[in-house]
VOKEMAR-809833 format. One record per residue (C-alpha): chain; x negated, y negated, z negated. Coordinates in Angstrom, 1 decimal. Last residue first. Layout:
REM VOKEMAR-809833
("A"; (X; Y; Z))
...
***
This chain:
REM VOKEMAR-809833
("A"; (22.3; -24.6; 2.2))
("A"; (25.2; -24.2; -0.4))
("A"; (27.0; -22.7; 2.7))
("A"; (24.8; -20.3; 3.6))
("A"; (23.6; -18.9; -0.3))
("A"; (27.5; -18.8; -0.9))
("A"; (27.9; -16.1; 2.4))
("A"; (24.2; -14.7; 1.8))
("A"; (25.7; -13.8; -2.0))
("A"; (29.1; -12.4; -0.2))
("A"; (26.9; -10.1; 2.1))
("A"; (24.9; -8.4; -0.9))
("A"; (21.2; -9.3; -1.9))
("A"; (19.6; -6.6; -3.8))
("A"; (19.6; -6.4; -7.4))
("A"; (16.4; -8.0; -9.3))
("A"; (15.7; -6.6; -12.9))
("A"; (14.0; -8.1; -15.2))
("A"; (10.0; -8.9; -16.7))
("A"; (9.0; -6.9; -13.7))
("A"; (5.0; -5.5; -14.4))
("A"; (1.6; -6.5; -13.8))
("A"; (-0.5; -3.0; -14.3))
("A"; (-4.2; -3.4; -15.8))
("A"; (-7.5; -3.6; -14.5))
("A"; (-10.2; -4.3; -16.8))
("A"; (-14.2; -4.9; -16.8))
("A"; (-14.9; -5.2; -13.0))
("A"; (-18.6; -6.4; -13.2))
("A"; (-19.4; -9.9; -11.6))
("A"; (-20.6; -11.7; -14.5))
("A"; (-17.4; -11.0; -16.0))
("A"; (-15.0; -9.3; -14.1))
("A"; (-11.0; -9.3; -14.7))
("A"; (-8.4; -7.3; -12.6))
("A"; (-4.8; -8.1; -12.1))
("A"; (-2.3; -5.6; -10.7))
("A"; (0.7; -5.2; -8.5))
("A"; (4.7; -5.0; -9.5))
("A"; (4.8; -2.0; -11.5))
("A"; (8.1; -1.3; -12.6))
("A"; (9.3; -2.5; -16.0))
("A"; (12.9; -3.8; -15.2))
("A"; (13.8; -2.4; -12.2))
("A"; (13.6; -3.8; -8.5))
("A"; (16.2; -3.0; -6.0))
("A"; (15.1; -5.3; -3.9))
("A"; (12.1; -5.0; -1.8))
("A"; (8.3; -5.7; -2.5))
("A"; (6.3; -4.9; 0.4))
("A"; (3.2; -7.3; -0.6))
("A"; (2.5; -5.7; -3.7))
("A"; (0.8; -8.9; -5.9))
("A"; (-2.5; -8.3; -6.7))
("A"; (-4.3; -11.2; -9.4))
("A"; (-7.9; -11.2; -9.8))
("A"; (-9.8; -12.7; -12.3))
("A"; (-13.3; -14.2; -12.7))
("A"; (-15.1; -14.6; -16.1))
("A"; (-18.6; -15.9; -16.4))
("A"; (-17.8; -19.3; -17.8))
("A"; (-16.7; -17.9; -21.2))
("A"; (-20.0; -15.7; -21.7))
("A"; (-22.0; -18.4; -23.1))
("A"; (-20.0; -18.4; -26.6))
("A"; (-20.9; -14.7; -26.8))
("A"; (-17.6; -12.8; -26.2))
("A"; (-15.3; -9.8; -27.9))
("A"; (-12.5; -9.1; -25.7))
("A"; (-8.5; -8.5; -25.9))
("A"; (-6.6; -8.4; -23.1))
("A"; (-2.3; -7.4; -24.4))
("A"; (-0.7; -5.2; -21.7))
("A"; (1.8; -4.9; -19.2))
("A"; (1.3; -8.2; -18.0))
("A"; (4.6; -10.1; -16.5))
("A"; (6.3; -10.9; -12.6))
("A"; (9.3; -12.7; -13.0))
("A"; (11.2; -11.7; -9.9))
("A"; (13.9; -14.1; -8.6))
("A"; (17.4; -13.1; -8.4))
("A"; (19.4; -11.9; -5.6))
("A"; (16.8; -10.2; -3.7))
("A"; (16.5; -9.5; 0.2))
("A"; (13.3; -11.3; 0.7))
("A"; (12.0; -11.2; -3.1))
("A"; (11.6; -15.0; -4.8))
("A"; (8.8; -14.6; -7.0))
("A"; (7.9; -16.2; -11.1))
("A"; (4.5; -15.6; -11.7))
("A"; (1.9; -14.7; -14.8))
("A"; (4.4; -14.5; -17.5))
("A"; (2.6; -12.8; -20.2))
("A"; (4.5; -9.8; -21.3))
("A"; (1.9; -8.5; -23.4))
("A"; (-0.5; -11.2; -24.8))
("A"; (-3.1; -12.6; -22.3))
("A"; (-7.0; -13.3; -22.9))
("A"; (-7.2; -12.5; -27.3))
("A"; (-10.9; -13.7; -28.1))
("A"; (-12.8; -12.2; -30.3))
("A"; (-16.1; -13.7; -31.7))
("A"; (-19.8; -12.6; -31.1))
("A"; (-23.0; -13.2; -32.2))
("A"; (-23.0; -13.5; -35.6))
("A"; (-20.6; -10.8; -36.4))
("A"; (-22.3; -8.2; -34.1))
("A"; (-25.9; -9.3; -35.2))
("A"; (-24.3; -8.5; -38.8))
("A"; (-22.7; -5.3; -38.1))
("A"; (-26.1; -4.3; -36.6))
("A"; (-28.2; -5.0; -39.7))
("A"; (-25.7; -3.4; -42.1))
("A"; (-26.0; -0.4; -40.0))
("A"; (-29.8; -0.2; -40.1))
("A"; (-29.9; -1.0; -44.2))
("A"; (-27.3; 1.9; -44.5))
("A"; (-29.3; 4.3; -42.9))
("A"; (-32.8; 3.3; -43.6))
("A"; (-34.6; 6.7; -42.8))
("A"; (-32.5; 6.5; -39.8))
("A"; (-32.0; 9.7; -37.9))
("A"; (-28.6; 8.4; -36.3))
("A"; (-27.4; 5.6; -37.0))
("A"; (-23.3; 3.8; -35.7))
("A"; (-21.9; 1.2; -36.1))
("A"; (-18.5; 0.6; -35.6))
("A"; (-17.2; -3.1; -35.1))
("A"; (-13.5; -4.6; -35.9))
("A"; (-12.3; -7.9; -34.8))
("A"; (-9.7; -9.9; -36.5))
("A"; (-11.9; -12.9; -38.4))
("A"; (-13.9; -9.7; -40.0))
("A"; (-13.6; -6.1; -39.7))
("A"; (-16.2; -3.3; -40.8))
("A"; (-17.4; 0.5; -40.0))
("A"; (-20.3; 2.9; -40.6))
("A"; (-21.0; 6.1; -39.0))
("A"; (-24.4; 7.1; -40.8))
("A"; (-26.7; 9.5; -40.0))
("A"; (-29.9; 10.6; -42.1))
("A"; (-32.5; 13.5; -40.5))
("A"; (-30.9; 15.8; -38.2))
("A"; (-33.5; 18.5; -38.5))
("A"; (-33.5; 18.5; -42.8))
("A"; (-29.9; 17.5; -42.8))
("A"; (-27.6; 14.9; -43.5))
("A"; (-24.4; 12.8; -42.7))
("A"; (-22.3; 9.9; -43.7))
("A"; (-19.4; 8.7; -42.5))
("A"; (-17.6; 5.5; -42.7))
("A"; (-14.9; 3.3; -42.7))
("A"; (-13.3; -0.3; -44.1))
("A"; (-16.6; -2.8; -45.0))
("A"; (-15.4; -5.9; -44.5))
("A"; (-18.2; -7.4; -46.7))
("A"; (-21.1; -4.8; -47.2))
("A"; (-21.4; -3.2; -49.8))
("A"; (-18.6; -1.2; -51.7))
("A"; (-16.9; 0.3; -48.6))
("A"; (-20.3; 0.9; -46.5))
("A"; (-21.4; 2.7; -49.7))
("A"; (-19.8; 6.3; -48.0))
("A"; (-20.0; 8.7; -50.4))
("A"; (-16.9; 8.5; -51.2))
("A"; (-15.7; 9.0; -55.1))
("A"; (-13.6; 12.3; -55.4))
("A"; (-11.8; 13.2; -58.3))
("A"; (-10.3; 16.5; -58.8))
("A"; (-13.5; 19.2; -60.1))
("A"; (-10.7; 20.6; -62.1))
("A"; (-7.2; 21.7; -62.3))
("A"; (-6.2; 20.7; -58.4))
("A"; (-3.9; 18.1; -57.5))
("A"; (-6.9; 15.4; -55.6))
("A"; (-7.4; 12.3; -57.4))
("A"; (-9.1; 10.1; -54.6))
("A"; (-11.3; 7.1; -54.6))
("A"; (-13.0; 4.8; -51.9))
("A"; (-10.8; 4.9; -49.2))
("A"; (-11.1; 3.0; -46.1))
("A"; (-11.7; 5.9; -44.0))
("A"; (-8.9; 8.1; -45.6))
("A"; (-6.5; 5.2; -44.4))
("A"; (-7.6; 5.1; -41.4))
("A"; (-7.3; 8.8; -40.9))
("A"; (-3.7; 8.7; -42.0))
("A"; (-3.2; 5.5; -39.7))
("A"; (-4.2; 7.6; -36.7))
("A"; (-6.1; 4.8; -33.9))
("A"; (-9.0; 5.4; -36.2))
("A"; (-9.6; 8.9; -34.6))
("A"; (-10.1; 7.3; -31.0))
("A"; (-12.9; 4.5; -32.5))
("A"; (-14.4; 7.2; -34.3))
("A"; (-14.6; 9.5; -31.6))
("A"; (-15.9; 6.8; -29.1))
("A"; (-18.4; 5.8; -31.8))
("A"; (-19.9; 9.4; -32.2))
("A"; (-20.0; 9.5; -28.2))
("A"; (-22.5; 6.5; -27.9))
("A"; (-24.6; 7.8; -31.2))
("A"; (-25.2; 10.7; -29.4))
("A"; (-23.9; 14.5; -29.9))
("A"; (-25.3; 17.8; -31.1))
("A"; (-24.5; 21.8; -31.9))
("A"; (-25.8; 23.8; -28.9))
("A"; (-27.8; 25.9; -31.4))
("A"; (-27.1; 25.6; -35.6))
("A"; (-27.8; 22.6; -37.9))
("A"; (-25.0; 22.5; -40.6))
("A"; (-22.3; 19.7; -39.3))
("A"; (-18.9; 20.8; -40.8))
("A"; (-16.7; 22.4; -38.0))
("A"; (-18.8; 24.4; -36.4))
("A"; (-20.7; 24.7; -32.7))
("A"; (-19.5; 21.1; -31.3))
("A"; (-20.8; 19.4; -28.5))
("A"; (-21.5; 16.0; -27.7))
("A"; (-23.0; 14.5; -24.4))
("A"; (-20.4; 13.4; -22.1))
("A"; (-17.7; 12.4; -24.7))
("A"; (-14.3; 10.4; -22.6))
("A"; (-11.8; 11.0; -25.2))
("A"; (-10.3; 14.0; -23.6))
("A"; (-13.6; 15.8; -24.0))
("A"; (-14.1; 15.4; -27.3))
("A"; (-10.8; 17.1; -27.6))
("A"; (-11.4; 20.0; -25.8))
("A"; (-14.6; 20.5; -27.9))
("A"; (-12.7; 19.8; -31.4))
("A"; (-10.5; 22.8; -30.0))
("A"; (-12.8; 25.4; -29.0))
("A"; (-14.4; 24.6; -32.2))
("A"; (-11.2; 25.6; -34.2))
("A"; (-11.4; 28.5; -32.1))
("A"; (-14.2; 29.6; -33.7))
("A"; (-13.6; 28.5; -37.0))
("A"; (-10.8; 30.7; -37.3))
("A"; (-7.0; 30.7; -37.3))
("A"; (-7.3; 27.5; -35.8))
("A"; (-5.5; 24.9; -38.1))
("A"; (-6.0; 27.0; -41.2))
("A"; (-9.3; 28.2; -40.7))
("A"; (-10.6; 24.7; -39.4))
("A"; (-9.4; 23.3; -42.6))
("A"; (-11.0; 26.0; -44.8))
("A"; (-14.2; 25.5; -43.2))
("A"; (-14.3; 21.3; -43.6))
("A"; (-13.5; 21.7; -47.3))
("A"; (-16.2; 24.0; -48.0))
("A"; (-18.2; 21.9; -46.0))
("A"; (-17.1; 19.4; -48.5))
("A"; (-18.6; 15.8; -47.4))
("A"; (-17.4; 14.0; -50.0))
("A"; (-15.2; 11.3; -49.0))
("A"; (-13.9; 12.6; -45.7))
("A"; (-14.0; 16.5; -46.3))
("A"; (-12.8; 16.1; -49.9))
("A"; (-10.2; 13.8; -48.8))
("A"; (-9.0; 16.1; -46.2))
("A"; (-8.9; 19.2; -48.2))
("A"; (-7.0; 16.7; -50.5))
("A"; (-4.4; 16.5; -47.5))
("A"; (-4.7; 20.1; -46.8))
("A"; (-3.0; 21.0; -49.9))
("A"; (-4.7; 23.3; -52.2))
("A"; (-4.2; 27.1; -53.5))
("A"; (-7.2; 28.4; -54.6))
("A"; (-7.6; 32.0; -53.8))
("A"; (-11.5; 31.7; -53.9))
("A"; (-12.3; 28.8; -55.4))
("A"; (-13.4; 25.3; -54.0))
("A"; (-16.1; 23.4; -55.1))
("A"; (-15.9; 20.2; -53.1))
("A"; (-19.1; 21.3; -51.2))
("A"; (-22.2; 20.0; -49.8))
("A"; (-24.6; 22.1; -48.2))
("A"; (-23.7; 26.2; -48.1))
("A"; (-20.5; 28.0; -47.6))
("A"; (-18.8; 30.4; -51.0))
("A"; (-15.8; 29.0; -51.1))
("A"; (-14.6; 28.9; -47.4))
("A"; (-16.4; 32.1; -46.9))
("A"; (-14.1; 33.7; -49.8))
("A"; (-10.8; 32.7; -48.6))
("A"; (-8.9; 29.0; -49.6))
("A"; (-5.0; 29.1; -49.5))
("A"; (-3.9; 26.0; -48.0))
("A"; (-0.5; 24.6; -48.9))
("A"; (0.7; 21.9; -45.9))
("A"; (1.7; 19.0; -47.3))
("A"; (-0.6; 16.8; -44.6))
("A"; (1.0; 18.7; -42.0))
("A"; (-1.4; 20.1; -39.1))
("A"; (-2.6; 19.5; -35.8))
("A"; (-3.4; 15.9; -35.7))
("A"; (-4.6; 15.5; -38.7))
("A"; (-6.5; 18.6; -38.9))
("A"; (-8.6; 17.6; -35.7))
("A"; (-9.1; 13.9; -36.9))
("A"; (-10.4; 15.2; -39.9))
("A"; (-12.8; 18.1; -38.1))
("A"; (-13.6; 14.9; -35.4))
("A"; (-14.8; 12.6; -38.6))
("A"; (-16.5; 15.6; -40.1))
("A"; (-19.3; 15.9; -37.2))
("A"; (-20.3; 12.8; -39.2))
("A"; (-21.8; 15.9; -41.6))
("A"; (-25.1; 16.4; -39.1))
("A"; (-25.6; 14.1; -36.4))
("A"; (-28.1; 17.2; -34.5))
("A"; (-29.3; 14.6; -31.1))
("A"; (-28.2; 14.2; -27.4))
("A"; (-29.5; 10.8; -26.1))
("A"; (-26.8; 8.5; -24.7))
("A"; (-27.2; 5.5; -27.7))
("A"; (-31.4; 5.6; -27.2))
("A"; (-30.9; 2.0; -28.0))
("A"; (-27.8; -0.4; -28.8))
("A"; (-26.1; -3.6; -28.6))
("A"; (-22.5; -4.7; -28.6))
("A"; (-21.1; -2.2; -26.0))
("A"; (-17.9; -2.7; -25.6))
("A"; (-15.2; -0.2; -26.7))
("A"; (-12.1; -2.8; -26.2))
("A"; (-10.4; -2.6; -29.3))
("A"; (-13.4; -1.3; -31.5))
("A"; (-16.6; -3.4; -30.4))
("A"; (-19.4; -0.7; -30.5))
("A"; (-22.7; -0.9; -32.0))
("A"; (-25.4; 1.8; -31.1))
("A"; (-28.2; 3.7; -32.6))
("A"; (-31.0; 6.3; -31.7))
("A"; (-34.2; 6.8; -33.4))
("A"; (-32.8; 5.1; -36.3))
("A"; (-35.6; 3.0; -38.4))
("A"; (-34.4; -0.7; -37.2))
("A"; (-36.5; -3.7; -37.1))
("A"; (-33.7; -5.4; -34.7))
("A"; (-35.9; -7.6; -31.7))
("A"; (-33.0; -7.4; -29.5))
("A"; (-32.2; -3.2; -29.2))
("A"; (-31.4; -2.9; -25.9))
("A"; (-28.5; -5.6; -25.3))
("A"; (-25.3; -4.0; -23.9))
("A"; (-24.9; -3.5; -20.1))
("A"; (-21.2; -4.9; -19.3))
("A"; (-19.6; -1.5; -17.9))
("A"; (-17.0; -0.6; -21.1))
("A"; (-13.9; -3.0; -20.4))
("A"; (-11.6; -5.9; -21.5))
("A"; (-11.2; -8.7; -20.4))
("A"; (-11.3; -12.6; -20.5))
("A"; (-9.4; -15.3; -19.1))
("A"; (-11.3; -18.4; -18.6))
("A"; (-10.2; -18.8; -14.9))
("A"; (-11.5; -19.1; -11.7))
("A"; (-8.5; -17.4; -9.7))
("A"; (-8.8; -15.0; -7.0))
("A"; (-5.4; -14.2; -4.9))
("A"; (-5.2; -10.8; -3.4))
("A"; (-1.8; -9.5; -1.5))
("A"; (-1.4; -6.0; -1.6))
("A"; (-1.2; -3.1; 0.7))
("A"; (0.1; -0.3; -0.1))
***
């Protein structure tokens, strides 16, 4: 379908992933790999080797929590088996034969990084760890990861268990769309409904130490080193920082977050249902109001505002009848010549086909 193209230089700002991030920019960080992502747009603000495959330890559990929340009921009762109760590493001290809510397991998974909780969740949701891992890898591909493979739900070192700083940021961004996940991610302390070992304190110091800190997950193994995902929100903009094999893990993430909040500001480009044009359809009785189908938000440095170009494309062969909400064109936004977002334009109102009576009335009036 051919489209009428109108190019306009405006201060519309868009959303996207293709603008190249800054590589390090002089920050003295200890991590072998890191990335800073703005949550709403997914824009990478700064990174180093963020596509490098690396072991990621217990940051794995972000995906475990997401799968558990998407496929289970928080009030489900889970019967703990012997394997879950005796797995090595960090633990919430589950006992074989214990009956515990899935909600308590996921809080224990995220706040105390319980490997036993991860195993119990996997078996409850999928019947076995192997089946749960298949679900994890399928979901990772749906999210858009390119360099991630899970071999277990807890993050203990294992062959073919790896991710990247970028992929972990993508997974975290997707998980934060889930309201239950956000509540757990942002929780400092939690009391589970069990007889003992019921009080969980979050290992993620970001919640206490960093202004606006609202989430995170720690991870450590000898092979992976110290790994950390942190999130923070200020002035309506949430950033996600990921550092892998970072000796000064919390300090590194705080520096990344500081960089993002100091260098970038959030901009609302246009709201959903914002009027773009009002046109007459050749055989239509009413005029067609063309509006945006989504809101556009993008983090920008001050000197990037003048680098925006927007192309509005309206379908050339539009004919009545047109239904409200029908796609009638597209809006493309470019930053420094790179396409960063393409969204459909839609009809805000229905347009009826003009009948003979309406045509006669129109000719009389003319």
